[in-house]
C-alpha positions as MATLAB code, in Angstrom:
seq = 'MAPLLIAWLPIALCTALVSAQKPHETPAQLAAAAYDNEKFAKYTLILLAALVVCLGIYRTVLHSVRYIRALTCLNNDTQQYFKDPNELYAFFKQHLLYAPLFRKRHGREMRIGPMSFGILPTRFQSLTLAGIVTMNVVFCTYGIEWHGEQSAMLEHLRNRTGTLAMINMIPLVLLAGRNNPLIWLLGIPFDVFNLVHRWFGRIVMVQAVLHSLAFSINLINKAGWNGFTSSLAKSQMLLTGTVGTIAFIIIVLQASTVLRRAFYETFLHLHIALVITALVALWYHLDGLPAQTHLKIVIILWGLERLLRISTLIYRNVGNGGTKATIEALPGDAVRVTLTVARPWTFHPGQHLFLTIPSLGLWTSHPFSIAWASSTSPPTTIDTEKGLPLALTRNPSSASTLSPTAPQHQTLSLIIRARTGFTSTLHTHALASPLPLTLPAFTSGPHGPTPPLTSYGTLLLIAGGVGITHHLPYIPPLITAYTARTAALRRLCLVWIIQSPEHLEWIRPWMTQILALPQRREVLRIQL';
ca = [
      65.753   83.140   12.605;
      66.989   85.128   15.984;
      63.466   85.499   16.714;
      62.297   82.306   16.037;
      64.943   80.658   18.576;
      63.435   83.294   21.041;
      60.118   81.792   20.324;
      61.013   78.752   20.629;
      62.960   78.833   23.757;
      59.069   79.025   26.298;
      57.290   76.897   24.479;
      57.441   73.858   25.828;
      57.529   75.302   29.528;
      54.566   77.140   28.702;
      52.768   74.031   27.079;
      54.108   72.223   30.148;
      52.099   74.452   32.674;
      48.886   74.122   31.127;
      49.105   69.880   30.754;
      46.851   68.061   31.861;
      47.780   65.335   34.683;
      47.913   61.373   33.932;
      49.129   58.255   34.999;
      52.800   58.025   34.892;
      54.558   56.089   31.975;
      55.475   53.152   31.930;
      59.048   51.303   31.676;
      58.764   50.724   27.787;
      57.465   53.881   26.982;
      60.571   55.472   28.788;
      62.563   53.135   26.701;
      60.920   54.300   23.446;
      61.447   57.831   24.432;
      65.293   57.054   25.070;
      65.499   55.144   21.384;
      64.008   58.709   19.902;
      66.750   60.858   21.676;
      69.583   58.657   20.546;
      67.780   58.343   16.794;
      67.110   62.228   16.496;
      71.087   62.463   17.554;
      72.140   60.434   14.959;
      69.886   61.668   12.316;
      71.317   65.278   13.075;
      75.137   63.632   12.230;
      73.849   62.418    9.429;
      72.313   65.457    7.594;
      74.989   67.154    8.547;
      77.446   65.060    6.985;
      75.458   64.895    4.349;
      75.707   68.764    4.148;
      79.173   68.536    3.630;
      79.547   65.458    1.115;
      77.125   67.676   -1.263;
      79.549   70.599   -0.588;
      82.571   68.551   -1.435;
      80.756   67.639   -4.762;
      79.777   71.043   -5.900;
      83.870   71.309   -5.543;
      85.034   68.869   -7.081;
      82.961   69.539  -10.259;
      84.593   72.932   -9.754;
      87.581   71.806   -9.925;
      86.942   69.712  -12.910;
      85.426   72.809  -15.102;
      88.513   74.685  -13.983;
      90.785   71.893  -14.757;
      89.044   71.774  -18.002;
      89.143   75.259  -19.187;
      92.742   76.009  -17.880;
      94.524   73.192  -20.432;
      91.618   74.122  -23.268;
      92.553   77.646  -23.073;
      96.697   77.879  -22.516;
      97.052   78.210  -26.240;
      93.754   79.207  -27.203;
      93.634   83.356  -27.308;
      90.024   83.232  -28.400;
      88.813   81.470  -25.827;
      85.200   81.361  -27.344;
      84.054   77.860  -25.987;
      83.948   79.176  -22.142;
      82.658   82.586  -22.986;
      79.028   81.883  -22.749;
      77.771   80.970  -19.287;
      75.637   78.222  -18.277;
      72.056   79.270  -17.880;
      71.142   77.587  -14.962;
      74.097   78.242  -13.363;
      74.240   81.421  -13.507;
      70.977   81.856  -12.532;
      71.861   79.553   -9.041;
      75.019   81.924   -8.426;
      72.945   85.348   -9.135;
      69.942   84.536   -7.255;
      70.931   82.223   -4.355;
      74.918   81.117   -3.923;
      76.248   84.927   -4.467;
      72.649   86.995   -3.935;
      73.032   89.391   -0.806;
      69.704   88.753    1.829;
      67.931   91.438    0.931;
      68.129   93.148   -2.571;
      70.713   95.977   -2.294;
      72.567   94.930    0.966;
      75.556   92.257    0.160;
      78.218   91.446    3.014;
      77.649   94.678    4.571;
      77.311   95.705    8.278;
      74.125   95.560    9.984;
      73.949   98.976   11.902;
      72.155  100.816   13.808;
      73.751  104.186   14.693;
      77.572  103.953   15.659;
      76.748   99.995   16.311;
      77.644   97.294   14.395;
      75.420   93.984   14.656;
      77.006   91.669   12.507;
      77.279   90.850    8.608;
      74.442   89.814    6.554;
      74.901   86.710    5.250;
      74.244   85.690    1.716;
      70.709   84.139    0.684;
      72.645   80.180    0.265;
      74.577   80.690    3.950;
      70.784   82.165    5.252;
      69.031   79.172    3.493;
      71.396   76.684    5.680;
      71.586   78.786    8.786;
      67.301   78.243    8.471;
      67.531   74.440    7.813;
      70.147   74.007   10.418;
      67.979   75.811   12.860;
      64.685   73.962   11.087;
      66.455   70.679   11.899;
      66.691   71.574   15.796;
      63.348   72.774   16.316;
      61.500   69.564   14.660;
      64.255   67.423   16.285;
      63.818   68.792   19.893;
      59.673   68.748   19.882;
      58.946   65.918   17.307;
      57.347   62.457   19.302;
      57.156   64.384   22.556;
      53.463   64.197   23.709;
      52.945   67.800   24.756;
      49.214   67.049   26.061;
      50.055   63.909   28.277;
      51.510   63.976   31.978;
      53.501   67.094   32.828;
      56.498   65.388   34.619;
      56.726   62.401   31.827;
      56.690   65.277   29.297;
      59.082   67.868   30.918;
      61.605   65.016   31.362;
      61.166   64.049   27.798;
      62.029   67.563   26.755;
      65.282   67.878   29.201;
      66.563   64.036   28.155;
      65.824   65.345   24.123;
      67.252   68.810   24.567;
      70.016   68.139   26.627;
      70.923   64.953   24.257;
      70.585   67.234   21.153;
      72.920   70.076   22.876;
      75.462   67.422   23.280;
      75.616   66.399   19.286;
      75.635   69.681   18.500;
      78.558   70.897   20.433;
      80.495   68.369   18.085;
      79.906   70.473   14.799;
      80.088   73.661   17.320;
      84.080   72.433   18.109;
      84.893   71.964   15.258;
      84.000   74.761   13.343;
      85.168   77.503   15.964;
      89.382   76.449   14.940;
      91.362   78.023   12.853;
      92.867   74.433   11.928;
      89.453   73.416   10.349;
      89.713   70.161    8.105;
      87.061   71.464    6.471;
      88.333   74.816    5.423;
      90.722   73.310    2.979;
      88.620   70.376    2.270;
      85.596   72.602    1.295;
      87.853   75.433   -0.268;
      85.283   77.518    2.585;
      86.831   80.769    4.231;
      87.065   80.643    8.081;
      84.760   83.473    8.174;
      81.781   81.545    7.123;
      82.312   78.691    9.129;
      82.663   81.135   12.181;
      79.563   82.087   11.155;
      78.074   78.883   11.549;
      79.761   78.126   14.607;
      78.110   81.349   16.100;
      74.514   79.607   15.167;
      75.276   76.304   16.406;
      76.398   78.570   20.081;
      73.231   79.816   19.967;
      71.084   76.663   19.564;
      73.135   74.553   22.039;
      72.645   77.880   24.457;
      68.778   77.640   23.989;
      68.757   73.818   24.392;
      70.873   73.851   27.112;
      68.013   76.614   28.882;
      65.589   74.215   27.676;
      67.204   70.926   29.495;
      67.611   72.529   32.873;
      64.130   74.650   32.859;
      62.433   71.536   32.275;
      64.084   69.653   34.767;
      63.869   72.862   37.352;
      60.144   72.567   37.106;
      59.497   69.109   37.474;
      61.995   69.257   40.400;
      59.722   72.367   41.815;
      56.558   70.966   40.978;
      57.247   68.080   43.362;
      59.652   69.237   45.974;
      59.040   73.024   46.081;
      61.334   75.953   46.100;
      63.292   74.679   49.626;
      63.675   71.307   48.087;
      64.816   73.069   44.606;
      67.144   75.029   46.513;
      68.491   72.476   48.829;
      69.544   69.783   45.904;
      71.079   72.298   43.995;
      73.407   72.983   46.930;
      74.053   68.449   47.660;
      73.325   66.891   44.050;
      76.716   67.667   42.190;
      74.554   66.943   38.794;
      72.626   69.857   39.219;
      74.868   72.259   40.193;
      77.521   71.581   37.565;
      74.601   71.772   34.772;
      73.440   75.000   36.404;
      77.207   75.917   36.120;
      77.405   74.797   32.611;
      74.049   76.408   31.530;
      75.237   79.545   32.776;
      78.400   79.772   30.774;
      76.605   79.190   27.972;
      74.396   81.688   28.103;
      77.535   84.239   29.328;
      79.061   82.775   26.130;
      76.335   83.821   23.817;
      76.208   87.150   25.484;
      79.673   88.460   25.451;
      80.434   87.140   21.837;
      77.650   89.144   20.047;
      79.101   91.436   17.475;
      78.990   94.979   19.239;
      80.683   93.880   22.702;
      83.147   91.495   20.430;
      84.266   94.245   18.565;
      84.288   96.860   21.195;
      86.300   95.209   23.781;
      87.960   91.800   21.385;
      90.872   90.966   23.552;
      88.790   90.897   26.785;
      86.096   88.926   24.464;
      88.931   86.124   23.322;
      90.485   85.633   26.663;
      86.593   85.407   28.190;
      85.277   83.033   25.615;
      88.149   80.235   26.030;
      87.638   80.814   30.162;
      84.160   79.776   29.783;
      84.259   77.040   27.128;
      86.611   75.329   29.343;
      84.157   76.358   32.226;
      81.499   74.524   30.472;
      83.665   71.610   29.668;
      84.745   70.967   32.923;
      81.170   71.476   34.366;
      79.465   69.260   31.632;
      81.992   66.007   32.787;
      80.771   65.983   35.842;
      77.673   66.751   35.214;
      76.793   63.656   33.165;
      79.378   61.359   35.188;
      78.530   58.011   34.449;
      75.653   58.647   31.738;
      76.038   57.699   27.936;
      75.690   61.212   26.828;
      79.536   61.760   28.227;
      80.759   59.699   24.851;
      80.189   62.659   22.781;
      81.353   64.834   25.225;
      84.495   63.027   25.057;
      84.274   63.746   21.290;
      84.062   67.410   22.067;
      87.265   67.750   24.208;
      88.926   65.461   21.767;
      88.174   68.004   18.804;
      89.074   70.982   20.864;
      91.829   69.612   22.435;
      94.109   68.291   19.315;
      92.969   71.960   17.646;
      94.816   73.352   21.040;
      97.675   70.917   20.308;
      98.054   71.740   16.663;
      97.825   75.733   17.360;
     100.539   75.354   20.231;
     102.894   73.105   17.728;
     102.576   74.617   14.936;
     103.550   78.046   16.749;
     106.306   76.123   18.352;
     107.474   74.648   14.598;
     107.233   78.378   13.148;
     108.927   80.340   15.479;
     111.660   78.306   17.692;
     115.445   77.926   17.051;
     117.330   79.931   14.162;
     116.947   83.071   16.343;
     113.272   82.740   16.345;
     110.701   85.045   14.548;
     111.515   88.902   14.032;
     109.293   91.410   13.151;
     110.884   94.595   11.526;
     108.434   97.667   12.146;
     108.127  100.522   10.016;
     105.859  103.201   10.148;
     104.155  104.473    6.874;
     102.299  107.680    5.545;
      98.058  107.085    6.274;
      98.306  105.615    9.931;
     100.252  102.054    8.574;
     102.861  100.002    9.077;
     104.755   97.798    6.761;
     105.657   95.123    9.205;
     108.185   92.400    7.572;
     108.571   88.885    9.330;
     111.814   87.434    9.094;
     110.508   84.017    9.883;
     112.401   80.923   12.085;
     111.543   78.583    9.164;
     110.483   79.094    5.554;
     107.098   79.165    4.860;
     104.582   77.686    1.907;
     102.738   80.463    0.978;
      99.724   81.039   -1.814;
      98.152   84.129   -2.530;
      95.437   85.171   -0.722;
      95.845   83.272    3.167;
      96.767   84.821    5.717;
      99.113   84.639    9.217;
      98.437   85.397   13.303;
     100.800   87.447   14.481;
     101.904   88.150   17.571;
     104.406   90.436   18.714;
     104.984   89.969   23.058;
     106.453   93.385   23.889;
     102.977   94.814   22.464;
     100.697   92.470   23.371;
     101.401   88.718   24.742;
      98.139   87.099   25.072;
      96.995   88.947   21.705;
      97.016   87.210   18.377;
      95.534   88.669   15.357;
      94.738   87.565   11.477;
      96.455   89.623    8.904;
      96.737   88.909    5.247;
     100.378   88.498    4.100;
     101.013   91.544    1.304;
     104.388   90.133   -0.093;
     106.775   87.199    0.158;
     110.496   86.917   -0.761;
     110.920   83.406   -2.443;
     114.011   80.872   -2.019;
     112.129   78.376   -4.711;
     114.401   77.314   -7.944;
     112.832   78.430  -11.134;
     110.059   76.319  -12.770;
     110.599   73.422  -14.229;
     109.593   71.365  -17.402;
     107.941   68.058  -17.517;
     109.528   66.936  -20.692;
     106.939   64.316  -21.358;
     103.777   66.761  -21.524;
     105.933   69.889  -22.487;
     104.138   71.715  -19.415;
     105.495   73.264  -16.269;
     105.631   70.317  -13.149;
     103.104   72.704  -11.235;
     100.346   72.508  -14.013;
     100.775   68.637  -14.372;
     100.483   67.916  -10.980;
      97.653   70.763   -9.563;
      96.767   72.795  -12.451;
      93.835   74.229  -10.462;
      96.310   75.966   -8.595;
      99.018   77.095  -10.982;
      99.810   80.177   -9.557;
     102.912   78.463   -7.899;
     105.312   77.550  -10.645;
     107.856   75.206   -8.568;
     107.965   71.725   -8.869;
     106.831   72.147   -5.150;
     105.494   75.230   -3.831;
     107.985   78.008   -2.777;
     109.412   78.334   -0.018;
     109.282   82.130    1.973;
     112.293   83.798    4.338;
     110.784   86.845    4.450;
     106.708   87.812    4.787;
     105.749   91.741    4.310;
     102.163   92.887    6.374;
     100.473   95.926    5.237;
      98.664   97.078    8.921;
      96.293  100.407    9.634;
      96.321  101.207   12.592;
      92.742  101.124   14.709;
      92.333  100.584   18.323;
      93.690   98.033   20.262;
      96.660   95.931   19.279;
      97.158   97.828   15.521;
      96.836  101.351   17.310;
     100.440   99.885   20.073;
     102.419   98.964   16.949;
     101.390  102.267   15.079;
     102.090  103.926   18.480;
     105.307  102.061   18.562;
     106.166  102.651   14.967;
     106.093  106.221   15.203;
     107.790  106.954   18.167;
     110.817  104.624   16.884;
     113.475  107.173   14.634;
     114.594  103.893   12.713;
     112.669  100.552   11.817;
     111.971   98.604   14.949;
     112.673   95.485   15.520;
     110.875   92.936   18.379;
     110.600   89.089   18.665;
     107.386   88.028   17.630;
     105.217   84.498   17.046;
     103.372   83.775   14.162;
     101.017   81.217   13.182;
     100.039   79.665    9.601;
      99.697   80.238    6.668;
      95.361   79.897    7.142;
      92.502   79.833    4.299;
      91.723   78.125    1.086;
      93.673   78.957   -2.353;
      90.876   79.694   -4.674;
      92.815   79.344   -8.220;
      92.385   82.079  -10.991;
      94.974   80.923  -13.651;
      91.444   79.309  -15.569;
      89.836   82.824  -16.022;
      90.756   84.527  -19.058;
      89.575   88.005  -17.713;
      90.036   88.595  -14.006;
      89.236   91.845  -12.022;
      90.956   92.512   -8.821;
      89.086   95.217   -6.878;
      90.607   96.971   -3.636;
      89.992   99.797   -1.334;
      92.928  101.063    0.793;
      94.671   98.603    3.007;
      92.448   95.436    1.316;
      94.966   95.487   -1.309;
      97.624   92.940    0.787;
      94.818   89.941   -0.419;
      95.807   91.046   -4.112;
      98.944   92.033   -4.543;
      99.991   88.547   -3.930;
      98.644   86.885   -6.624;
      99.884   89.349   -9.985;
     103.411   88.296  -10.019;
     102.198   84.481  -10.283;
     100.022   84.965  -12.848;
     101.819   87.654  -15.062;
     104.491   84.629  -14.813;
     102.098   82.278  -15.987;
     100.892   84.327  -18.639;
     104.238   84.390  -19.931;
     104.957   81.064  -19.498;
     101.644   80.060  -21.252;
     100.754   78.352  -18.108;
      97.864   79.773  -17.587;
      94.267   80.647  -19.518;
      95.096   84.634  -18.532;
      94.975   87.601  -20.912;
      93.663   90.125  -19.221;
      94.486   91.255  -16.119;
      92.588   94.580  -14.560;
      93.727   95.736  -10.866;
      91.195   99.054   -9.789;
      93.107  100.008   -6.491;
      90.530  102.764   -4.367;
      92.437  104.666   -1.793;
      91.735  108.063   -0.161;
      95.278  109.663   -0.388;
      98.453  109.926   -2.922;
     100.579  108.596   -0.208;
      99.104  105.446    0.492;
     101.163  104.316   -2.838;
     103.914  103.994   -0.477;
     102.822  100.956    0.993;
     103.517   98.857   -2.120;
     105.297  101.132   -3.875;
     109.194   98.443   -3.292;
     106.642   95.600   -4.359;
     104.590   97.474   -6.772;
     108.369   98.131   -8.735;
     109.379   94.581   -9.312;
     105.783   93.833  -10.591;
     105.990   96.711  -13.091;
     109.618   94.860  -14.042;
     108.069   91.709  -14.935;
     108.563   90.525  -18.410;
     105.422   90.998  -21.062;
     103.804   93.029  -17.758;
     102.390   95.595  -20.218;
     100.662   93.148  -22.133;
      98.411   91.944  -19.665;
      98.596   93.847  -16.806;
      96.395   97.367  -16.871;
      96.256   98.981  -12.767;
      93.488  101.973  -12.333;
      93.726  103.932   -9.356;
];
């Protein structure tokens, strides 16, 4: 798909340089071209909305199946009805939904020597991205008279690409936020939306470059280079449009996987500054034009997401002494961070938080899986009418929480492996302190969808190294649900791949609690 975007960029311009000269267009033709631009802009939003609806329907069907399976298997130890999978659905998952893009590479990094160039998407993700790119190529090129009069053709291309660039900025900004409502609505992880976000960014950049070049070539043909440079200095529209285009180009270049991973903190702050620069430049560039309405939507979405981040940060950390992080060095270049939060959290297994410790990095906020949480919730209560725990009668698909309301947690624990940047600084300070180090901290979250597991009879959890932090919170509620017969679970196997026995110390206090759970031996098996 990247070669397709690269090849798309010069197509219109090369055609423009060889097109024949014909009479200028009539007002009716100009009106028809403007109508086409708005039509394709609406088509773009409609098709993207249709994709969201289809994914929503798919998730609803999955939840319905899980609900029926959970109720059917609660008191059924044989569980034979759901043993044989649907052949068509199994084929779909094996060869499309979960299949790697190539034969043997599934979710692995694309590397050339020591440099990483991102994660290979699945086939379904690749087809979705190819569809989005193809849609934009078609909408940018269809209906433009490529063999018509050069200035008119360039004007059509300029207006078409500019309109579609503004429309594509709506999903671009929506999918960038960690509070994206589609995450919990569709149950899709943030990293998948982030992948789509990056491709929308590339599409917008290409369309912005085409928009600017089409305008510039037309102006140079009419007024020459001297007239172009004079207009660039005097025209607010031309100057701000150039600034916006340059900002988009820099954003795409500095967001490359190699630079992003090598200098993440620099990338993050520069990314935000460039986004603000682009939005301000576009506001003045579109002053008085209809497309400014689309820009207002983009600014509102971006502003609301930022406001929600700040509000969540204040609510989670201000008052009651604030949030404190107790940092303890562990064997194997790791640290245990125990967060005593200002207000109790509602946390579900599989979720993560963003952590900031101002004394170690004021402007850095990094995501970490929540490895353990202590609950202040009351025990399970029973629905006397149905004879089932209230958690299951209200939401069977997420019955890993066993109280009438989701449990509240006052302390949250993280296991962080020292790498580079913030994690390396954190580990260095933990080693330098003879006692656990307590520092003020800021947290936001929890984030991420919570895939329900209680409708499955057999579960196999595989983790490598610090990845155990994602699986560990699932185990206690699953065992408790097995004991109370509120889950279909009958066998649970945890496979943990470690490089050294000393890594067992990372989770020793929590594993002790797990091994003490009633009927744990009947359902849980651990392999190292």
